[in-house]
C-alpha positions in Angstrom: -22.0 97.8 155.9 -23.8 98.7 152.9 -26.6 96.5 151.5 -24.9 94.9 148.8 -21.5 93.1 149.7 -20.3 92.8 146.6 -18.2 95.6 145.0 -19.2 97.4 142.0 -16.4 95.8 139.8 -17.7 92.4 141.0 -21.1 93.1 140.3 -20.2 94.5 136.9 -18.6 91.2 135.8 -21.4 89.3 137.3 -24.4 91.1 135.8 -22.5 90.4 131.7 -23.8 86.9 132.3 -27.5 86.1 130.7 -30.5 85.8 132.7 -30.6 82.1 134.2 -34.1 80.4 135.2 -34.4 81.4 138.5 -34.0 84.7 140.4 -30.7 86.5 140.2 -28.7 86.4 143.1 -27.6 90.1 142.4 -31.7 90.8 143.5 -31.4 89.0 146.6 -30.7 91.0 150.2 -27.8 90.3 152.4 -30.4 88.6 154.5 -31.7 86.3 152.0 -27.8 85.1 150.8 -26.7 84.4 154.4 -30.1 82.1 155.1 -28.8 80.4 151.8 -25.0 80.1 152.7 -25.6 79.7 155.8 -27.2 75.9 155.9 -24.3 74.7 153.9 -22.1 74.8 157.0 -21.4 72.4 159.5 -19.6 72.8 163.1 -17.7 69.6 163.5 -15.1 70.7 165.4 -12.6 69.4 162.5 -9.6 71.9 161.8 -7.9 72.6 158.6 -4.8 74.4 158.1 -5.5 77.2 155.3 -2.8 79.6 156.7 -0.2 78.7 154.3 -2.5 78.1 151.4 -3.6 81.6 152.2 0.0 82.8 152.1 0.7 81.1 148.8 -2.7 82.4 147.1 -2.2 86.0 148.5 1.4 86.4 147.1 0.3 84.9 143.8 -2.6 87.4 143.4 0.0 90.4 144.5 2.3 89.7 142.0 -0.5 89.6 139.6 -2.3 92.5 140.6 1.0 94.5 140.8 1.8 93.4 137.0 -1.5 94.4 135.8 -0.7 98.0 137.6 3.2 97.9 136.3 1.4 96.9 132.8 -1.3 99.8 133.0 0.9 102.6 134.4 4.5 101.5 132.3 6.1 101.6 135.5 7.8 99.0 138.0 6.0 98.2 140.9 7.3 96.7 144.5 5.5 94.0 145.7 5.7 93.2 149.4 5.0 89.3 150.0 3.9 87.4 153.1 6.2 85.5 154.9 5.1 82.1 155.5 5.8 80.9 159.2 5.3 77.3 157.4 7.9 75.9 155.2 6.3 74.9 152.2 7.9 71.9 152.0 6.2 70.8 155.1 2.8 71.8 153.8 1.0 69.3 151.5 -2.2 71.2 149.5 -4.8 68.7 148.8 -4.4 69.1 145.4 -7.5 66.7 144.7 -10.3 68.6 146.0 -8.5 71.8 144.7 -8.6 70.3 141.6 -12.1 69.4 141.1 -13.0 72.2 142.6 -11.2 74.1 140.0 -12.9 71.8 137.4 -16.6 73.1 138.4 -15.5 76.5 138.1 -14.2 76.0 134.8 -17.3 73.9 133.3 -19.6 76.2 134.6 -22.2 77.6 132.3 -22.7 81.2 131.8 -25.5 82.8 133.7 -26.0 83.9 137.4 -27.8 80.7 138.1 -25.2 78.5 136.9 -22.8 80.7 138.8 -25.0 80.2 142.1 -25.4 76.8 141.7 -21.7 75.9 141.4 -21.2 78.4 144.6 -23.7 76.8 146.2 -22.2 72.7 145.5 -18.5 74.1 146.2 -19.6 75.7 149.8 -21.0 72.1 150.3 -18.0 70.5 149.5 -16.3 72.8 152.2 -19.4 72.4 154.8 -16.6 71.8 157.7 -14.3 74.3 156.6 -14.0 77.8 158.5 -15.7 80.7 156.7 -12.6 82.0 156.0 -10.8 78.6 155.3 -13.6 78.3 152.7 -13.0 81.7 150.7 -9.1 81.1 150.8 -9.7 77.2 149.4 -12.3 78.4 146.7 -9.5 81.1 145.5 -6.7 78.9 145.9 -8.3 76.6 143.5 -9.3 79.1 141.0 -5.1 80.1 140.9 -4.4 76.7 140.5 -6.1 76.2 136.9 -4.6 79.8 136.6 -0.7 78.9 137.3 0.7 82.8 138.6 -2.6 84.6 137.5 -0.8 86.1 134.0 -4.5 86.3 132.9 -5.0 89.2 135.9 -3.4 91.8 133.6 -6.7 91.8 131.8 -8.4 92.2 134.9 -6.9 93.7 137.4 -10.1 95.2 139.6 -11.2 91.6 139.7 -8.1 90.4 141.7 -8.0 93.2 143.7 -11.7 92.8 144.7 -10.6 88.9 145.7 -7.5 90.3 147.6 -9.5 92.8 149.6 -11.8 90.1 150.8 -9.0 87.8 151.8 -6.5 90.2 153.3 -7.1 89.9 157.1 -3.2 90.1 157.9 -2.4 92.9 159.2 -5.1 94.7 160.8 -5.5 96.9 163.8 -7.5 95.2 166.3 -9.2 99.4 167.4 -10.9 99.0 163.6 -12.5 95.2 164.1 -16.2 95.2 165.1 -17.9 93.4 167.4 -18.0 89.8 166.3 -21.8 90.3 166.9 -22.0 92.8 164.2 -20.1 91.1 161.6 -21.5 87.6 162.2 -24.1 88.0 159.5 -21.5 89.3 157.3 -19.0 87.3 156.9 -21.0 84.6 154.7 -22.1 86.3 152.1 -18.5 88.3 152.2 -17.5 84.4 151.3 -20.4 83.6 148.7 -19.4 86.9 146.9 -15.8 85.8 146.7 -16.0 82.4 145.2 -19.2 83.6 143.2 -16.7 85.9 141.6 -14.1 83.4 141.1 -16.4 81.4 139.3 -17.2 84.4 136.9 -14.0 85.0 136.5 -12.9 81.4 135.6 -15.6 81.3 132.9 -14.8 84.7 131.3 -11.0 83.4 130.8 -11.8 80.3 129.7 -14.7 80.5 127.6 -13.0 78.1 124.5 -12.2 75.5 127.1 -16.0 75.1 127.9 -16.8 75.4 124.4 -14.9 72.5 123.4 -13.4 70.4 126.0 -14.6 68.2 128.6 -13.1 68.2 132.0 -11.2 65.2 131.5 -8.7 67.0 128.8 -6.0 67.5 131.4 -3.8 69.3 128.7 -6.7 70.7 125.5 -4.8 71.3 122.4 -5.6 72.6 118.9 -4.3 72.3 115.6 -1.9 74.7 114.2 -2.5 74.6 110.3 0.6 76.5 109.6 2.8 74.1 111.7 0.9 71.8 111.0 1.4 70.4 115.0 -1.0 70.0 117.6 -0.6 72.9 120.5 -1.5 74.0 123.5 -5.0 76.3 123.8 -2.7 78.8 125.9 -2.0 80.0 122.3 -5.3 82.2 122.6 -4.4 83.7 126.3 -4.7 87.2 126.4 -5.3 87.0 122.6 -8.5 88.4 120.7 -10.0 85.5 119.2 -12.3 85.4 115.7 -13.9 82.0 116.6 -15.2 80.0 113.0 -18.4 78.3 113.9 -19.7 76.1 111.1 -20.5 72.8 109.7 -18.2 70.8 107.0 -20.7 71.3 104.0 -20.4 74.5 101.4 -17.9 76.6 103.9 -15.2 77.0 101.2 -16.5 80.5 100.3 -16.1 81.2 104.4 -12.6 79.8 104.6 -11.2 82.1 101.7 -12.8 85.1 103.1 -11.2 84.5 106.8 -8.1 83.4 104.4 -8.1 86.7 103.5 -8.5 88.2 106.9 -5.1 86.4 108.0 -3.5 87.5 105.3 -4.2 90.8 106.0 -3.4 90.6 110.2 0.4 89.6 108.9 0.6 92.8 106.9 1.6 96.2 107.8 0.7 98.5 109.8 1.2 95.9 112.3 -1.0 98.3 115.1 -4.2 99.7 113.9 -7.2 101.9 115.9 -5.1 100.5 119.4 -4.8 97.4 118.7 -1.9 95.1 117.7 -2.6 92.6 114.5 -0.6 90.0 116.0 -2.5 89.5 119.1 -5.6 88.5 116.8 -5.8 84.7 116.3 -8.7 82.8 114.0 -9.8 79.4 115.6 -12.4 76.9 113.5 -14.8 74.9 115.7 -16.1 72.5 113.2 -20.0 71.2 114.5 -20.6 67.5 113.4 -23.2 65.6 115.2 -21.7 62.6 114.4 -18.1 61.9 112.6 -17.8 59.2 110.3 -14.7 58.7 108.1 -16.1 60.7 105.1 -16.6 63.6 107.8 -13.1 63.0 108.9 -11.5 62.9 105.1 -13.4 66.0 104.3 -12.3 67.8 107.4 -8.5 67.2 106.8 -9.1 68.5 103.4 -10.6 71.5 104.6 -7.9 71.8 106.9 -5.5 72.0 104.0 -6.8 75.2 103.1 -6.3 76.9 106.5 -3.6 78.7 107.7 -4.6 79.5 111.2 -6.1 77.3 114.3 -8.5 74.4 114.0 -10.2 72.2 117.1 -9.5 68.5 116.3 -11.7 67.2 118.7 -14.1 64.1 117.5 -15.9 64.1 120.8 -19.0 65.6 121.2 -18.2 69.4 122.1 -18.6 70.2 125.7 -20.3 73.2 125.1 -22.6 72.5 122.2 -25.8 73.9 124.0 -23.9 76.9 124.8 -22.6 77.3 121.0 -26.2 76.8 119.6 -28.3 79.0 122.4 -25.8 81.7 123.7 -24.0 82.1 120.4 -26.9 81.6 118.4 -25.5 78.6 116.1 -28.3 78.0 113.6 -26.3 75.2 111.4 -25.2 78.7 109.1 -21.2 79.5 109.4 -20.8 82.5 112.3 -17.8 84.1 113.7 -18.1 85.4 116.9 -15.3 87.6 118.4 -13.7 87.5 122.2 -11.8 89.7 123.6 -8.9 88.5 126.3 -10.9 88.4 128.7 -12.9 85.8 127.2 -16.2 88.3 126.9 -17.9 88.0 123.2 -17.4 91.1 121.9 -19.3 90.5 118.9 -22.1 87.6 118.5 -21.2 87.8 114.8 -18.9 89.0 112.8 -18.9 87.4 110.0 -21.2 90.2 107.7 -19.3 92.8 108.2 -16.1 90.4 107.7 -18.0 89.8 103.9 -18.7 93.5 103.4 -15.3 95.0 104.5 -12.8 92.3 104.6 -10.0 93.3 107.0 -10.9 97.0 106.9 -13.5 95.8 109.6 -10.5 94.9 111.6 -10.9 95.0 115.1 -14.2 93.6 114.4 -16.3 95.3 116.8 -20.1 96.2 115.6 -19.6 100.0 116.1 -17.0 99.9 113.3 -19.4 98.5 110.8 -21.5 101.4 111.3 -18.7 103.8 111.0 -17.6 102.5 108.0 -20.5 102.7 106.5 -20.9 106.2 107.4 -17.5 107.6 106.4 -18.2 107.6 102.9 -21.9 108.9 103.1 -20.8 112.6 101.9 -19.4 111.0 98.6 -22.9 109.3 97.7 -24.9 112.4 98.7 -23.0 114.5 96.3 -22.6 112.1 93.8 -26.8 110.7 93.7 -27.4 114.4 93.3 -25.3 114.0 90.1 -26.3 110.7 88.7 -29.4 109.5 90.7 -29.8 106.4 88.9 -26.4 105.5 91.7 -29.6 105.0 94.2 -30.2 101.6 92.8 -26.9 100.1 91.8 -25.5 100.6 95.8 -28.8 98.9 97.3 -27.0 95.8 96.6 -23.4 94.1 96.4 -23.0 95.1 92.8 -19.2 96.3 92.1 -19.0 99.5 90.8 -16.4 101.7 89.5 -16.9 105.4 89.1 -14.3 107.2 86.9 -13.5 110.8 86.2 -10.9 112.8 84.1 -10.6 114.2 81.0 -8.2 112.2 79.1 -10.0 110.5 76.3 -8.1 107.9 75.9 -7.7 106.9 79.2 -11.3 106.8 80.0 -11.6 104.5 76.5 -8.8 102.0 77.7 -10.4 102.1 81.2 -14.0 101.1 79.8 -12.6 98.5 77.1 -10.8 96.7 80.3 -13.7 96.7 82.4 -15.8 95.1 79.9 -13.3 92.8 79.2 -13.5 91.9 82.9 -17.1 91.2 83.1 -17.2 88.8 80.0 -14.3 86.7 81.9 -15.7 82.9 82.8 -14.3 83.1 86.1 -16.9 86.2 86.7 -19.7 84.3 86.1 -19.2 81.7 88.1 -18.3 83.8 90.6 -21.5 85.5 90.5 -19.8 88.5 90.1 -21.7 92.0 88.8 -19.8 94.8 87.9 -20.9 98.5 86.6 -19.1 101.4 85.4 -19.9 104.9 85.2 -17.7 107.7 83.4 -18.6 110.4 85.4 -19.9 113.4 83.3 -20.0 111.4 80.3 -24.1 112.3 79.8 -23.4 115.7 80.6 -20.3 117.5 81.7 -22.3 120.3 83.5 -22.8 118.0 86.4 -18.7 117.5 86.9 -18.3 121.3 88.1 -21.4 121.2 90.3 -19.9 118.0 92.1 -16.7 119.7 92.4 -18.2 122.9 94.2 -20.1 121.0 96.4 -17.2 118.7 97.7 -14.9 121.9 97.7 -17.8 123.7 99.8 -18.4 120.4 102.2 -14.2 120.6 102.7 -14.1 124.2 103.2 -17.1 124.2 105.8 -14.8 121.2 107.6 -11.9 123.1 107.8 -13.4 126.4 109.1 -15.1 124.3 112.1 -11.6 122.5 112.8 -13.6 119.4 112.2 -12.0 115.7 113.3 -14.5 114.0 111.6 -12.1 111.1 109.4 -14.0 111.5 106.4 -12.1 114.7 106.1 -9.5 112.6 104.8 -11.2 111.0 102.6 -12.5 114.0 100.9 -9.2 115.7 100.7 -7.8 112.7 98.9 -10.7 113.0 96.4 -9.5 116.4 95.9 -6.4 115.8 95.2 -6.8 113.4 92.5 -9.2 116.1 90.9 -6.2 117.1 88.7 -5.8 113.5 87.3 -7.9 111.1 86.2 -9.4 108.8 88.7 -11.5 105.7 90.0 -12.9 105.1 92.5 -13.9 101.0 93.5 -17.1 100.1 95.8 -19.1 97.2 96.7 -22.4 98.7 96.8 -22.2 101.8 99.2 -19.0 100.4 100.6 -15.9 102.3 99.1 -13.3 99.8 98.6 -10.4 102.2 96.7 -10.3 105.2 95.5 -6.6 106.6 93.7 -5.2 108.0 90.5 -6.7 106.6 87.2 -3.4 104.8 85.8 -3.0 102.5 88.9 -6.3 101.8 88.6 -6.3 101.1 85.2 -3.0 98.9 85.1 -4.8 96.7 87.7 -7.7 96.0 85.6 -6.0 96.1 82.3 -3.7 92.8 84.1 -6.9 91.0 85.2 -5.5 87.9 83.4 -2.3 87.9 86.3 -4.6 87.7 89.2 -8.1 86.5 88.0 -7.4 83.4 89.9 -7.4 85.2 93.0 -11.1 86.0 92.9 -11.9 82.6 94.2 -8.6 82.3 96.4 -9.1 85.7 98.1 -12.9 85.2 98.7 -14.1 88.1 96.6 -13.6 90.2 93.3 -12.6 93.4 95.4 -10.0 91.6 97.7 -8.5 90.2 94.8 -8.1 93.8 93.0 -7.1 95.6 95.9 -4.3 92.8 96.5 -2.8 93.4 93.2 -3.5 96.8 93.1 -1.1 97.4 96.0 0.9 95.2 94.6 1.1 97.9 92.0 1.4 100.8 93.8 4.4 99.7 95.6 6.3 99.6 92.5 5.5 103.0 91.6 6.6 106.3 92.7 3.4 108.0 93.8 3.3 111.7 93.0 1.8 114.1 95.5 -1.0 116.5 93.8 -2.1 120.0 94.4 -5.2 121.7 94.7 -6.8 125.5 94.9 -9.6 127.0 96.7 -11.4 130.6 96.7 -9.3 132.8 98.3 -12.6 134.2 99.6 -13.6 130.9 101.1 -11.1 131.1 103.8 -10.9 133.1 106.8 -7.3 134.3 107.7 -7.5 132.7 111.1 -7.6 128.9 109.5 -5.1 128.8 107.6 -3.5 126.0 109.3 -1.2 123.4 108.0 -2.9 120.3 105.6 -1.3 117.3 105.3 -1.0 115.9 101.8 -3.2 112.3 101.0 -0.1 110.3 100.6 0.5 108.5 104.0 4.1 107.3 103.1 5.0 110.9 103.0 3.6 112.5 106.1 4.9 115.9 105.9 2.3 119.1 105.5 1.5 120.9 102.6 3.4 124.5 102.2 1.0 127.3 102.2 1.3 129.9 99.7 -1.7 132.4 99.7 -4.7 129.6 99.8 -3.2 127.4 97.2 -1.9 123.8 98.8 1.5 122.9 97.1 2.8 119.3 97.1 6.1 119.3 100.2 7.6 117.7 96.6 7.5 120.1 94.9 5.1 118.6 91.7 2.7 121.3 90.0 -0.5 120.7 88.3 -2.8 122.5 86.1 -6.0 121.9 87.6 -9.2 120.8 84.8 -12.4 122.4 84.8 
């Protein structure tokens, strides 16, 4: 047998825990584990009939792991269940002890040290059981808490690893080594079975550990949309944005998360490989001592939320975990949990503040990719207008416009100036700047477009799959029209035709109240703009590029910027012509 009993999948799960105060059991040798575990065992001669429990638990695991396989392969899977020789009607499981051990698993804090302590405690409670009985009993306690193991669809490898350790039926006697050879391995294997079940329990019910004490038999949360209490099971197999905060001065954050909630309800229903319906928002208020004033403010805040709220006026069970492991320092944070209960983002608040629903699915890696997506634009723009470097350092809202229609240019400038003078803009502490591209020197316009076209041609020649290619195509197609880009600092929020953007700015009085309600000027502007866009039949654009820029083997189909259209542009020579047949005179 190898020097490590734990399979790689189990070791991987355990190693994701934070280091405890003592040496991690992962660093122990089999001899060390054996010495530690064996002293908990007592030979009393007492017998425990665990065979029916083994059959029941094994069948549950078999069904669950088969379900996981069928989900992964999108095919039905047949399951051979173990037949019970003892009728279940004649078997009375020790539910009290099962529930006691199950509760211990559920309340274990994260960390190898804590998982080890719980494992040793369970072994001591089962000291008179045979070694196989200890493992079966611990796993049965695990299955008691999770019913039919639907959650194992998300963690099939863990279920399989546990099942392989327990499945001692149907072996060939010739394959069994002498007991003297495996006597030491059995206690070590039992140790890993139990500690793995504890790790799995923690990952899948982190929310219960954070919020509820052991006496909470049916934990409930408040559904603000339905105005009723619902089971915490609504978060099972879901991604959860956990909003953790006090009660004071959080209305901006509430409005921000409301905009995220709205974005999760809108199309597209699936984005970047994730379904929006699988994302939930939960508020956990942190209050040291609940007074009548606190409860009144809490009720007022709930009225502003369409999502879930923890309505639990006792001290939170996991407050130390919230403060130490989630690093809550009395300022609002939004950790993100995946369906396995793992923290995949310790605080998504900043990226939500910067990007809004565009930050979906709220992973740290997306923050960086969103920032880099428009680097090409700023690199070319700063060559033409160096002062932009100072503007994009902060959270200034920047309108950059281009085009040769003087009346449209003047109307847009007046509309933006009118917005800047609005009282609601001053109250919201919004800073807005407007730069009309080429106003000071029209020669920079040609240089800018040459740079963008050169970048585009280079990416096409290399058959680049850079997501920035779509943005570059959109901008090039807008070159034939008046156009506007809106950014918050360096983070581009919108790029589209000038007529739609002008209409949105001119009608500011209609949507200005949304600046507060929608958690920001950019969110409110974009929402109204999208509504205007739906009301207009979009026209596609055409653009032309120098023939000598294109080698003969790269005349591949190019798709237009209108995502609703979805058809490729027709290629005539090296000119891109919209499939709808619209033609435009390209401006200098």
